N, C-alpha and C positions, 0 to 999 in steps of 0.2 A: 441234217436228218430231221425229218418231221414224222414222229411216230403216231400222229393222231389217227390216221386211217387204220393202222395196225392195231392200235388199242381198241378202236371201234369194232374191228373184226373179232377180237377176242371177247369183248363184252357182249357180242351178239349171241355167244354161247354155242355156236355151231362148230363142229370139228374143223380144224384147218390142216390141210394136207401139205406136208413139207416135201422136199425132193429126196433123192437117194444119194448114193455115193458119187459125187462129182468126178473124183479121180477114176472110179470104176468105169464110168461111161467114157471118159476121155481115153482111157487105155483101150476100151472096146472099139473106139474109133481109130485105133492104130498108133496112138502117141506113146512115146517112151517116157515113163515117169520115174526112172531109176535114179534121177538126180536128187540131191539132198533138198532141193527146193520143191520137189514133188510137182503138184499141179501149178504152183506159183511160177515155175519156170516159163510156162506157156504164156503168161501175161506179156512177156517180152518177145518170146520166140515164135509163138503161133496162137495168137488170141482168137482166131476164127474157130479153133477146136473147142475153146471154152464156150463160145457162143453156141456151137452145135450141141454141146452137152446140156447147157441150160435149156435150149429148145426142146431137147428130147424129154426132159422132165416136165417142163411146162405142158407140152403136148400130151403127156401121159396123164395129166390132171393135177399136178402139183400146183399149189397156189403160192409157194414160196421158193425162190431160187437162192441158194446159199453161195456166196461169192468164192472165188478162187484165191482168197486171202488167208486161208488157214495157216499156211506155212510162209506167208509173205511178211517178213520182218526186216527191220533195218539191219540187224546183225546178219541175217541170212543173205540178204542182198549184198551187203558189204563183202562177204566172203567171195562173192562172184565178181567183185570189182565194180558194183553198181553204187553210184554215189547217192547221197541222201535225197537230193532233189529228184533224181530219177526214181528212187524207191518210193517217194511220196506219189509221184505220177503213176507208178504201177499199182499202188494201193487204190488210188482213185479209179484207175482203169478197170480194176476188178468189179467195181460197182457199175461202171459204164457198160461193160460187156453183158452183165445180167440185165441191165435196162434195155439194151439193144434187143436181146432175146424176148423180153417182155413185150416190147413194142411190135416185134414181128409177129408174135402169136396173136396180139390184138388185131392186127391187120388181117391175119388169116381167119379169125373168128368173124370179123365184119364181112369179109368176102364170102364166107360160107353161110351168112345169115344167122349165125348163132348169137345168143345173148352174151353180152360182154361179162367177163369175170374179173373181179378185182384181185390182182396179183401183187405180190410183195417181193422185196429184196432184203435178205438178211446178210449183213456184212459179217463174214466169219472172223472171229477173233480167237485164234488157236491158242492152246496152252503154251506156256514157257517151254515145256518139253518138246513141242513141235519144232521150235527153233533149233534145239540141240540135234534133232534128226537122228536120235538114237533109241527111240521108243520110250523115252522118259515119261511121256504122258500116260503110259500104261503101268507106271510104277509110282510116280509122285515122289514125295520126300526129297525135294530138290536140295534142301539145305539152304534155301534163300528165305530172307525175312519178308514180311508183308510189304515193308517199304521198298525193298529191292525189287520185288515182283511188280509193285505199282510203277516203279520207274521204268521197268521193261515195257509195260503195256501202255503207258500214258500217251506217248507220241503217236502210236498207231491208232489209238482210239480217237484222238483229236483229228487226225487226217480223215478217217472214215466217217466221223460225225459230220464233217463238212460236205459230205456227198449226198446223193439222193436215196441212199439206203433207208429202209423203213425201220429197221431194228438191228441191233447187234446180236449175233449168235455167238455168245461166249461159250465155247464148246470144248468137250473132251477134257474137262478140268479134273485132275486126279486127286487134289488135296484141298483141304479147307482153307489154308493160308492163301492160295492163289485166288479162290473165289472171293475171299475177304478183300484182297488187294484190288480186284477189278471193280467190285461194287462200290468201293470207297472212291473210285475215280469218276463214277457216273455223274455226281453233282457238278463236276468240272465241265461237263458238256451238256448245258441246259437243253431240254427238249428231247434228249436222246432216251432211248429205251433199250432194254436188253433182256434176252432170256439167258439163263445160266444153266448149262447142262453138264453134269458130272459123268466121268467114265468110272465104271464100277467093276470090281473083281468078282462079286457074287450078288446075292439078293439083299445084302444088308450093308455092304461096305464099299467105300471109294477105293480106287486102286491103291491109295496110300495106306489103306487099312482103317481109316477113320469111319465111324458109322455114317451112313447116308444122312441121318437126322442132324448130325453136326454140320454137314455141308448146307443143308436146307436152312438151318438156324441162322447162318451168317448172311443169307440173302433175303430171308423172310422180312418183309417190311422195309427193305432198303429202297431208297428213292430211285426210280428209273427201272427197277426190275419188274417185268411184266409176266414172267413165267419161270419156272424152275423144273428141272428134270434130269434126264439121263440120255446120253448118246454114246455111240461106239462101244457098246456093251453087249454081250451075248444075249440074244432074245429070250433064252430060258430064264434069265434073272428078272425080266421086266415086271412080271406080275407082282412079285414080292416088293420090288422097288417102288412101283407106283403106289401100292397100298401103304407102304411106309411113308412116302412123301405126302400122300393125301392126309395121313394122320398127323403130319407135322406142320402143315401149312394150308392156307386157303387160296394160295396163288394158283393160277392155271398151271397145269402140268404139261411138259413137253417131253416126248419120247421119240427117239430115232436110233434104234439099235443097229449094230452091224450084222453080218450074216451069221455070226457065231464062230467064225474062224479066228485063228490067232495070228498076230503080226510078228514075223521074224525080222527084227530090226537090222541084224547083221546082213542077212540075205536080201532085205528089203522086199519081202513078199509075204503073202498070206498063206497060211498052212492049216491043214486039218479040215474038218467038216463040221459045220454047225449042227447041233442036235435038233434045234427048233428053227422054224423059218419065219421070216417077216411076210406074213400072208394075210388073207382076208379074215380068217378066224382070229388070228392074233390081234389084228387091228381093232376088230369089234370088241374083243375082250379088254384091251387096254382102254378103249373108249368107255366101256361099262365101268371099269375100275376108277375112271375119273380123268384120264388124259384128254386134253383138248387139242394139242398140236402133235400130230403123229406123222412119222415118215421113216426114212431109213438112212443109214450111214454107210460105211465102207462095205462094198460088195453087194449093195442093194441097187437093183437095176431099174430103168424106166418101166420095164414090163411089170415088175413087182409093184411099183408105184401106181401103175394103172389098175392093178388088182385092188390095192388099198383104196383107190378113188371110188371104185364101185362099191366096196364094202362100207365105206363111211358115208356114202350117199344115201344108203338105206333103200327101202322099198320105193318104187316110182309112184 
């Protein structure tokens, strides 16, 4: 991992558009993601579908593709009879597939005579609860120590750090202890960078119940952290959360909410309807409040990302 270019993009001060819900797009393409491995299953079974999904978001205007490694863990793969060497290969493959999509879009741009765009790959590092596949990332309070959580994340970080990813997306973190565990590991992978994004129950608290300010405090100033924020959180909470984060840190802020629907872990499906939407008005508002990296999470489509691209581009 060489985060130099990604750091330069952040330092430039322009908004960086992220992608949307990778699993959402993969399901829209016809894939079945009911398996406990979720989109990570396709790393072995149907990698072309992952490339197609990355292409859809890049073509919509996203500058960052988030890899299909959110639920890719050694423990999860082992339950499927996948040995450690093969699991490492699949983790590396998650980055390779995003890189393939990035290269294909660059060729398309060149053929169309369009100016090249610098695009990035964020290696997804999902929460401990994602490995449990029971919705724990929407509750937190795992009952694990910081040391235990560090042991869980260490090997995956090292594998992904040895790829061509530009940054870690440490995402959907529901509790302070897990954020502390991951940022403590970053000095073990020199040159690596990460954004840390929390999942929140409302406009003031992580899913575990801790104040968002407590989560920000453990990552603020930590070596290797390039941004902090919120993901997979209902969009109606984002305004307050961004304001609270901005008051607590000078780090760049990353936001990529879900559609506002709720996740039924037992039925493995999204339920209900979001009150607010991830749309142009919301993107401009989050930008004005101080967010620099903006996109969507679960149930946010390439069409919505295209709308955000126009909104963040501003007047011609």
